[in-house]
Structure formats: C-alpha cells, structure tokens
PADOFI-475884 format. One line per 3 residues: number of its first residue (from 1); for each residue x, y, z of N, C-alpha, C. Coordinates in steps of 0.05 Angstrom, whole numbers, plus 5000, padded with zeros to 4 digits. Example, Ala and Ser with C-alpha at 12.3 -4.5 7.8 and 13.67 -1.06 7.14 Angstrom:
! PADOFI-475884
1	5264:4886:5156:5246:4910:5156:5264:4934:5156 | 5257:4955:5142:5273:4979:5143:5258:5001:5157
//
This chain:
! PADOFI-475884
1	5017:4976:5000:5000:5000:5000:5018:5025:5000 | 5013:5044:4982:5029:5068:4980:5022:5087:5003 | 5041:5102:5011:5038:5120:5033:5027:5147:5022
4	5006:5157:5034:4994:5182:5026:5008:5205:5039 | 5020:5222:5023:5035:5245:5033:5018:5271:5031 | 4993:5269:5023:4976:5292:5020:4973:5306:5047
7	4977:5332:5048:4974:5347:5072:5000:5349:5088 | 5020:5332:5082:5046:5335:5095:5062:5356:5080 | 5085:5362:5093:5103:5381:5080:5111:5372:5052
10	5119:5346:5051:5127:5335:5025:5104:5335:5005 | 5080:5329:5014:5057:5329:4997:5050:5357:4987 | 5051:5376:5005:5044:5404:4997:5065:5414:4977
13	5091:5408:4982:5112:5417:4964:5108:5405:4936 | 5101:5379:4934:5097:5366:4908:5072:5377:4895 | 5050:5381:4911:5025:5391:4899:5030:5419:4888
16	5045:5436:4902:5050:5463:4893:5066:5462:4867 | 5086:5446:4866:5103:5444:4842:5086:5436:4817 | 5066:5419:4821:5049:5411:4799:5027:5431:4793
19	5023:5450:4811:5002:5470:4808:4975:5460:4818 | 4975:5438:4834:4950:5427:4842:4937:5442:4865 | 4951:5460:4878:4939:5474:4901:4920:5496:4892
22	4923:5505:4867:4906:5526:4858:4916:5553:4869 | 4902:5574:4861:4911:5601:4869:4901:5609:4896 | 4882:5595:4907:4871:5602:4933:4875:5580:4954
25	4871:5555:4946:4873:5533:4965:4901:5527:4973 | 4908:5534:4998:4934:5529:5010:4958:5543:4997 | 4952:5562:4978:4974:5576:4965:4990:5592:4985
28	4978:5601:5006:4993:5617:5025:5015:5602:5038 | 5012:5575:5040:5033:5559:5054:5059:5560:5038 | 5059:5554:5012:5084:5557:4998:5096:5585:4999
31	5078:5605:4997:5088:5633:4997:5100:5639:5025 | 5087:5630:5046:5098:5635:5073:5124:5620:5077 | 5126:5595:5067:5151:5580:5068:5173:5595:5053
34	5167:5604:5029:5187:5618:5013:5197:5643:5027 | 5179:5659:5038:5187:5684:5052:5204:5678:5076 | 5196:5657:5092:5211:5650:5116:5239:5641:5109
37	5242:5622:5090:5268:5611:5083:5285:5633:5071 | 5273:5649:5053:5289:5671:5040:5299:5690:5061 | 5282:5697:5080:5291:5716:5101:5315:5704:5117
40	5313:5679:5123:5335:5666:5138:5361:5666:5120 | 5358:5659:5095:5381:5658:5077:5394:5686:5074 | 5377:5707:5071:5388:5734:5068:5404:5742:5093
43	5392:5735:5117:5406:5741:5142:5433:5727:5143 | 5434:5702:5134:5459:5686:5134:5479:5699:5115 | 5471:5706:5091:5489:5718:5071:5500:5744:5081
46	5484:5761:5094:5493:5787:5103:5509:5785:5129 | 5501:5767:5147:5513:5765:5173:5539:5749:5174 | 5541:5727:5158:5563:5709:5161:5591:5721:5155
49	5594:5740:5135:5621:5750:5130:5634:5764:5154 | 5618:5777:5171:5630:5791:5193:5630:5775:5219 | 5617:5752:5219:5613:5737:5244:5629:5711:5245
52	5635:5699:5222:5649:5673:5223:5672:5674:5204 | 5689:5653:5205:5713:5652:5189:5707:5651:5160 | 5726:5660:5142:5720:5662:5113:5711:5636:5100
55	5725:5614:5106:5718:5589:5092:5690:5579:5099 | 5683:5577:5125:5655:5569:5132:5635:5590:5121 | 5642:5615:5120:5624:5636:5110:5619:5631:5080
58	5639:5623:5065:5635:5618:5037:5616:5595:5032 | 5620:5573:5047:5602:5550:5043:5574:5556:5052 | 5571:5572:5073:5545:5580:5082:5531:5597:5061
61	5546:5616:5050:5534:5633:5028:5527:5616:5004 | 5544:5597:4997:5538:5579:4974:5512:5564:4979 | 5509:5553:5003:5484:5538:5009:5460:5556:5009
64	5463:5580:5020:5441:5599:5022:5431:5608:4994 | 5451:5614:4977:5443:5623:4950:5430:5600:4934 | 5441:5576:4937:5430:5553:4923:5401:5548:4932
67	5396:5550:4958:5369:5545:4969:5350:5567:4960 | 5359:5593:4960:5342:5614:4952:5334:5612:4922 | 5353:5606:4905:5347:5604:4877:5329:5580:4871
70	5335:5557:4884:5318:5534:4880:5289:5539:4890 | 5287:5551:4913:5261:5556:4925:5245:5576:4908 | 5259:5596:4897:5246:5616:4880:5235:5603:4855
73	5251:5585:4843:5242:5571:4819:5218:5553:4825 | 5218:5540:4849:5196:5523:4857:5171:5539:4861 | 5173:5562:4874:5149:5579:4879:5138:5589:4853
76	5155:5600:4835:5145:5611:4810:5132:5590:4792 | 5145:5566:4791:5134:5545:4774:5106:5536:4784 | 5103:5533:4810:5078:5525:4821:5056:5546:4816
79	5063:5571:4819:5043:5593:4813:5036:5593:4784 | 5056:5589:4767:5051:5589:4738:5032:5567:4730 | 5037:5543:4740:5020:5521:4733:4992:5524:4745
82	4991:5534:4769:4965:5539:4782:4949:5560:4766 | 4962:5580:4756:4949:5601:4740:4937:5589:4715 | 4953:5572:4701:4943:5560:4677:4918:5543:4682
85	4918:5530:4705:4895:5512:4711:4872:5525:4726 | 4874:5551:4731:4854:5565:4747:4826:5564:4734 | 4825:5567:4707:4800:5566:4693:4787:5538:4695
88	4803:5517:4694:4792:5490:4695:4780:5484:4723 | 4789:5499:4743:4778:5495:4770:4754:5513:4776 | 4744:5526:4756:4720:5542:4759:4726:5571:4764
91	4752:5579:4764:4759:5607:4768:4758:5623:4742 | 4763:5649:4744:4763:5666:4721:4788:5660:4704 | 4785:5652:4679:4808:5645:4663:4827:5668:4659
94	4817:5692:4656:4833:5716:4651:4852:5721:4675 | 4840:5718:4699:4857:5721:4723:4879:5700:4724 | 4872:5675:4717:4892:5654:4717:4915:5660:4698
97	4908:5668:4674:4928:5674:4654:4946:5698:4662 | 4933:5718:4675:4949:5741:4685:4969:5732:4706 | 4960:5715:4724:4978:5705:4745:5000:5688:4733
100	4993:5671:4714:5014:5655:4700:5034:5672:4686 | 5025:5693:4673:5043:5711:4659:5062:5725:4679 | 5051:5734:4701:5068:5746:4722:5088:5727:4732
103	5080:5702:4736:5099:5682:4746:5121:5676:4725 | 5113:5675:4700:5132:5671:4678:5152:5694:4677 | 5142:5718:4680:5160:5741:4680:5179:5740:4704
106	5169:5731:4727:5186:5729:4751:5208:5708:4746 | 5202:5686:4732:5221:5666:4726:5243:5676:4706 | 5234:5692:4687:5253:5704:4668:5273:5723:4683
109	5261:5739:4701:5278:5758:4717:5297:5742:4735 | 5286:5720:4747:5303:5703:4764:5326:5691:4748 | 5320:5681:4724:5341:5669:4708:5361:5689:4698
112	5352:5714:4694:5370:5735:4683:5388:5747:4705 | 5376:5750:4729:5390:5765:4750:5400:5748:4773 | 5386:5726:4779:5393:5710:4802:5422:5700:4802
115	5430:5685:4780:5457:5675:4780:5479:5697:4781 | 5473:5720:4769:5492:5742:4770:5496:5753:4798 | 5473:5756:4812:5475:5766:4840:5490:5746:4858
118	5483:5720:4853:5497:5699:4869:5527:5699:4863 | 5534:5701:4837:5562:5701:4829:5577:5724:4842 | 5565:5748:4842:5578:5771:4854:5583:5767:4884
121	5562:5758:4898:5565:5754:4927:5585:5732:4933 | 5583:5710:4918:5602:5688:4923:5630:5695:4915 | 5633:5713:4895:5659:5723:4888:5672:5738:4911
124	5655:5754:4925:5666:5769:4949:5673:5749:4971 | 5657:5728:4973:5663:5708:4993:5690:5693:4987 | 5694:5687:4961:5719:5674:4953:5742:5693:4958
127	5738:5719:4953:5760:5738:4957:5767:5740:4987 | 5747:5738:5004:5753:5738:5033:5770:5714:5041 | 5764:5691:5028:5780:5667:5033:5808:5671:5024
130	5811:5681:4999:5838:5685:4987:5855:5705:5003 | 5842:5727:5011:5856:5749:5025:5868:5739:5051 | 5854:5720:5064:5863:5711:5090:5878:5684:5089
133	5886:5676:5065:5901:5651:5063:5930:5655:5074 | 5941:5635:5088:5969:5637:5097:5987:5635:5073 | 6010:5649:5074:6029:5648:5052:6053:5630:5060
136	6066:5619:5039:6088:5600:5044:6114:5615:5049 | 6116:5640:5040:6140:5655:5044:6136:5675:5067 | 6148:5671:5089:6144:5690:5112:6157:5717:5106
139	6145:5738:5117:6156:5765:5115:6172:5770:5140 | 6198:5775:5137:6216:5777:5160:6222:5806:5166 | 6227:5811:5192:6235:5837:5201:6265:5836:5207
142	6280:5856:5198:6309:5857:5203:6317:5886:5211 | 6343:5888:5218:6355:5914:5225:6339:5929:5247 | 6334:5913:5268:6320:5925:5291:6291:5934:5285
145	6279:5920:5266:6251:5926:5260:6247:5950:5242 | 6268:5959:5229:6266:5982:5210:6262:5973:5181 | 6266:5947:5176:6263:5937:5149:6247:5911:5150
148	6232:5906:5128:6219:5880:5124:6231:5868:5099 | 6230:5841:5097:6241:5827:5074:6220:5807:5065 | 6213:5810:5039:6195:5791:5026:6209:5781:5000
151	6215:5756:4999:6229:5745:4976:6216:5718:4968 | 6196:5720:4951:6182:5695:4943:6159:5702:4925 | 6143:5682:4919:6120:5685:4902:6098:5701:4917
154	6086:5720:4902:6064:5736:4914:6038:5719:4912 | 6031:5706:4933:6008:5688:4934:5983:5703:4944 | 5960:5689:4943:5937:5699:4956:5943:5702:4986
157	5936:5725:4997:5941:5730:5025:5967:5745:5030 | 5983:5751:5009:6008:5765:5013:6004:5793:5024 | 5985:5807:5013:5980:5835:5022:5971:5835:5051
160	5954:5817:5058:5945:5816:5086:5968:5809:5105 | 5986:5790:5096:6009:5783:5111:6028:5808:5115 | 6030:5824:5094:6046:5848:5096:6034:5868:5116
163	6008:5871:5116:5995:5889:5135:6000:5879:5164 | 5998:5853:5168:6003:5841:5194:6032:5846:5203 | 6051:5842:5184:6079:5846:5191:6085:5875:5198
166	6071:5893:5184:6075:5922:5190:6064:5929:5217 | 6042:5916:5225:6030:5921:5251:6049:5911:5273 | 6064:5890:5268:6082:5879:5288:6109:5894:5288
169	6114:5910:5267:6140:5925:5265:6133:5954:5258 | 6124:5970:5277:6114:5997:5271:6136:6017:5262 | 6161:6009:5264:6183:6028:5257:6195:6022:5230
172	6182:6007:5213:6193:6000:5187:6195:6026:5170 | 6219:6027:5156:6224:6049:5137:6227:6039:5108 | 6234:6013:5106:6240:6003:5079:6233:5973:5078
175	6226:5964:5054:6220:5935:5050:6237:5926:5026 | 6251:5903:5030:6266:5890:5009:6248:5870:4995 | 6248:5871:4969:6231:5854:4953:6246:5837:4933
178	6237:5813:4930:6248:5795:4909:6228:5773:4903 | 6231:5761:4881:6212:5739:4873:6204:5741:4844 | 6191:5720:4835:6184:5717:4807:6155:5722:4802
181	6144:5742:4815:6116:5750:4809:6096:5735:4825 | 6072:5734:4814:6050:5720:4828:6023:5733:4822 | 6006:5735:4842:5979:5745:4838:5979:5776:4834
184	5968:5784:4812:5968:5813:4805:5953:5830:4825 | 5930:5820:4833:5914:5836:4853:5929:5840:4879 | 5941:5819:4888:5956:5820:4913:5980:5839:4910
187	5994:5838:4887:6016:5856:4882:6008:5885:4883 | 5985:5891:4871:5975:5918:4871:5968:5927:4900 | 5956:5909:4915:5949:5916:4943:5975:5921:4959
190	5995:5905:4954:6021:5909:4968:6033:5936:4960 | 6032:5942:4934:6043:5968:4925:6028:5991:4938 | 6002:5990:4939:5986:6012:4950:5991:6015:4980
193	5994:5992:4994:5999:5993:5023:6027:6005:5028 | 6047:5996:5013:6074:6007:5016:6074:6037:5012 | 6060:6046:4991:6058:6075:4985:6044:6090:5008
196	6023:6078:5019:6008:6091:5041:6026:6094:5066 | 6045:6076:5069:6063:6077:5093:6087:6096:5088 | 6091:6103:5063:6114:6120:5056:6141:6106:5058
199	6141:6079:5055:6166:6064:5057:6182:6067:5031 | 6208:6062:5034:6225:6059:5011:6225:6029:5003 | 6232:6023:4978:6233:5996:4969:6261:5990:4957
202	6270:5966:4961:6296:5957:4950:6292:5929:4938 | 6300:5926:4913:6298:5900:4900:6325:5886:4899 | 6325:5861:4906:6349:5845:4907:6344:5819:4892
205	6365:5808:4881:6362:5782:4867:6345:5786:4842 | 6325:5768:4839:6306:5769:4817:6281:5782:4826 | 6272:5802:4812:6246:5816:4818:6231:5818:4792
208	6212:5800:4788:6197:5798:4763:6168:5805:4766 | 6157:5817:4746:6128:5819:4742:6114:5831:4767 | 6099:5815:4782:6085:5825:4805:6103:5837:4826
211	6127:5827:4828:6147:5838:4847:6153:5867:4840 | 6155:5873:4814:6160:5900:4805:6136:5918:4812 | 6112:5908:4809:6088:5924:4815:6089:5931:4845
214	6094:5912:4862:6096:5918:4891:6118:5938:4896 | 6141:5935:4883:6165:5952:4886:6158:5981:4880 | 6140:5986:4861:6133:6013:4853:6120:6029:4875
217	6111:6017:4896:6100:6032:4919:6120:6048:4934 | 6146:6043:4930:6166:6056:4946:6169:6086:4940 | 6173:6101:4962:6178:6130:4959:6206:6134:4945
220	6226:6119:4954:6252:6118:4941:6257:6089:4934 | 6263:6084:4909:6266:6057:4899:6295:6052:4890 | 6307:6033:4904:6335:6026:4898:6337:5997:4888
223	6359:5991:4875:6363:5965:4863:6391:5955:4869 | 6392:5930:4878:6418:5917:4883:6434:5915:4857 | 6461:5919:4859:6477:5918:4835:6475:5891:4820
226	6469:5870:4834:6468:5843:4821:6439:5835:4815 | 6420:5853:4819:6392:5846:4816:6383:5849:4787 | 6362:5835:4780:6349:5838:4753:6319:5843:4757
229	6309:5860:4740:6280:5864:4739:6269:5853:4713 | 6248:5836:4715:6237:5823:4692:6208:5831:4687 | 6200:5834:4662:6174:5843:4655:6161:5825:4634
232	6135:5820:4637:6119:5807:4616:6091:5815:4621 | 6074:5812:4601:6046:5820:4603:6031:5802:4623 | 6012:5814:4637:5995:5799:4655:5977:5781:4638
235	5972:5757:4648:5955:5738:4634:5930:5732:4650 | 5907:5730:4636:5882:5723:4649:5872:5696:4640 | 5890:5680:4628:5882:5653:4620:5874:5636:4644
238	5854:5619:4642:5840:5611:4617:5813:5624:4614 | 5805:5642:4633:5778:5652:4633:5774:5679:4620 | 5796:5694:4614:5794:5720:4603:5794:5721:4573
241	5792:5745:4562:5793:5749:4533:5817:5765:4526 | 5824:5766:4501:5847:5782:4492:5842:5812:4498 | 5817:5821:4494:5811:5849:4499:5814:5855:4529
244	5804:5837:4546:5806:5841:4575:5835:5840:4584 | 5851:5823:4572:5879:5821:4579:5894:5847:4571 | 5887:5857:4547:5900:5883:4538:5892:5906:4557
247	5867:5906:4565:5857:5928:4583:5872:5927:4610 | 5876:5902:4620:5891:5900:4646:5919:5909:4643 | 5933:5902:4621:5961:5910:4618:5963:5940:4613
250	5943:5952:4599:5943:5981:4596:5939:5995:4623 | 5922:5983:4640:5918:5996:4667:5944:5994:4684 | 5958:5972:4682:5983:5969:4697:6003:5990:4687
253	6004:5994:4660:6023:6014:4649:6016:6042:4659 | 5989:6048:4660:5981:6075:4669:5989:6078:4699 | 5986:6057:4714:5994:6059:4743:6024:6064:4746
256	6040:6051:4728:6069:6056:4729:6075:6086:4722 | 6061:6096:4702:6064:6124:4694:6057:6143:4717 | 6036:6136:4731:6028:6152:4754:6049:6152:4776
259	6066:6131:4776:6088:6130:4796:6113:6142:4786 | 6112:6156:4763:6135:6171:4753:6152:6156:4732 | 6142:6134:4721:6157:6119:4701:6151:6130:4673
262	6171:6130:4656:6169:6139:4629:6146:6124:4614 | 6127:6138:4601:6105:6125:4588:6112:6104:4567 | 6132:6110:4551:6140:6091:4530:6151:6066:4542
265	6167:6068:4563:6178:6045:4577:6155:6029:4590 | 6137:6043:4603:6115:6030:4618:6098:6013:4599 | 6092:6024:4576:6075:6009:4557:6089:5985:4545
268	6115:5989:4540:6131:5966:4529:6133:5944:4549 | 6136:5951:4575:6142:5931:4596:6119:5911:4598 | 6095:5919:4592:6072:5901:4596:6060:5891:4570
271	6077:5891:4549:6068:5880:4523:6083:5854:4516 | 6103:5847:4532:6118:5823:4527:6099:5799:4532 | 6102:5779:4515:6086:5754:4518:6088:5743:4546
274	6066:5733:4558:6067:5720:4584:6087:5697:4586 | 6093:5685:4562:6112:5663:4562:6141:5672:4560 | 6145:5698:4556:6172:5708:4554:6179:5727:4576
277	6202:5740:4576:6210:5758:4597:6229:5779:4585 | 6225:5803:4592:6243:5825:4583:6258:5835:4608 | 6285:5836:4605:6302:5846:4626:6317:5871:4618
280	6306:5894:4624:6320:5919:4616:6346:5922:4632 | 6364:5938:4620:6389:5944:4634:6384:5962:4658 | 6403:5962:4676:6401:5981:4699:6399:6009:4690
283	6415:6016:4670:6414:6044:4660:6386:6051:4650 | 6373:6033:4636:6346:6038:4626:6326:6041:4649 | 6330:6025:4670:6312:6027:4693:6314:6054:4707
286	6339:6064:4709:6343:6089:4722:6334:6112:4704 | 6341:6111:4678:6335:6132:4660:6305:6137:4657 | 6290:6115:4658:6261:6117:4655:6245:6122:4681
289	6260:6124:4703:6247:6132:4728:6236:6110:4745 | 6239:6085:4737:6229:6063:4753:6246:6059:4778 | 6273:6059:4773:6292:6057:4795:6305:6084:4800
292	6308:6091:4825:6320:6117:4831:6350:6115:4834 | 6360:6092:4843:6389:6089:4846:6397:6060:4849 | 6422:6054:4841:6434:6027:4846:6448:6029:4873
295	6442:6011:4891:6453:6013:4917:6455:5985:4930 | 6473:5982:4948:6475:5958:4965:6452:5959:4985 | 6445:5936:4996:6423:5935:5016:6429:5954:5039
//
C-alpha cells in the first residue's frame, strides 16, 4: 500500500510544484515558506562575513544562494501552473492567465539576475577566503625592526600578511623585495599599502612581474647591483579574453606612469608575451624613472 503524503510538507511541496493547490487553496503555505526561508538565507548571507571565518562563510553563502534560487524557481513554477489551471477549477480564466504571465516574468527575471547576483556575492566570499590565506614565504623583520624582507611568490594572502607584519613592526622604513611575480591583485594591494606607509623599496636578486608592481609603491626605489627586473604582460588565461587582457596591461602601464615611470617604457614593459620575459638594463631602469638608484642593501 502506498503512503499518502497529501497534507504533509512533502505532499504540499509536490502539489504546489504541479500546480494542484490552485491560486487560493493552500497557496499561502508555499508563499509563507518561501518568505521565511528567504529571510533566513538573506540574514545568513549578510551576517556570516562579519561573524564567522571566511571558509565556513563561503560555504554558508553557497548553500544559502542555492536554496534561495531553487526555492524561488519552485514557487514561481507552482504559481505558473496553478494560474494556467485556474479556469479548469472554475475560476476566472483571465485572472489565471494574468497570474501565470506574472509568474513567467518572475522566472525570466530570476534566470537573468539571480545567477549574476549569486556570482557577485560568492565572488566576494571567495575573495575573503583568498585574502586571509596563509602564505608560504614569511615576511621577515630585520635591522632592529626598521626593514621588512619579502622574497618569494606573491600568493593569495600576501598583502594581508604584509599588513600584519607592518603592525608587528611599527618602525619600518623600507622593504626589500624579490621573487618571480604572482597574483596581480595582491601585488597591487602590496604596492598601495607600501605607498600609504611612505616606505622605501629595495629590489634584490630576481624581481619579476608582480614583484616590480609591489616595488613601485616605494617612495625611494633602489636596486641591488646584482639584481634583475623582469617584465611580461599579465595573463588572464583561461577565463579572460584578449581584449580584457589588453585592458589589464594598459591599466598596469598607466599605474606605472602615475608612479613617475616613462610612458614609452611603461607600455613596452607590459606587452611582452606572458611566456617570455624582458630584462631591461640598469641604465634603462634608472633613465626611465622606475629605479632611483643602484645601491647595496
């Protein structure tokens, strides 16, 4: 004997999805459920970033958005089907068709805007996770706390690690940088933070790509006699387009120009293929304003 789920939560959910509840009979229950669950999900999405750790917050936001979108589709589909069947149940056909049209419009809006809103919010959640990730290259304090040293790949969390190191060493005047690049966004954040603190920068060893971007934050920028600076265009593979990649590299060049670098040099520096590397001479680096002086540490 089959089990009758009519009147239970499962039965009402299935009846609504098929449009069997009609526009009046028990329709308020699905609507009330939708409003209640949506309110809870919105509270979770808004509250979790400031109240819990980034990783659990991301998964909570992912679950909340998934539930909201699924529940919205369920509610709209049930209303749409109930509207189409309103005339067969003895109701006014015109009213039923109007309700069905409104539900169809709501589904179109949901399909057009819902995923985008979810993507934007989840993107912020992912960013919070990345910003707070631990880095494999520690930032060291030397010379009695007047200098910091960062020599490694600029990973997710590097800028946050730099801010933490600065908080622990309030008397820093200069940061030594080295490494073969890394995350563009983190490098820009490092550059802007260094500039806001008024620190000098010194490049030693190999300083490529993102390392150069961070280096540009220095008030006075020096280069070790044995150091090399390497340049290549930023890559957005595999998700970006050629136009987007060109726009990013143009923006990096403009930021270099704003920091006093020769415009011709700045634009050339970020046109090199991502698979190649351009190493200008020390004379060129000084002549174009990127490096202020060649100096020992």
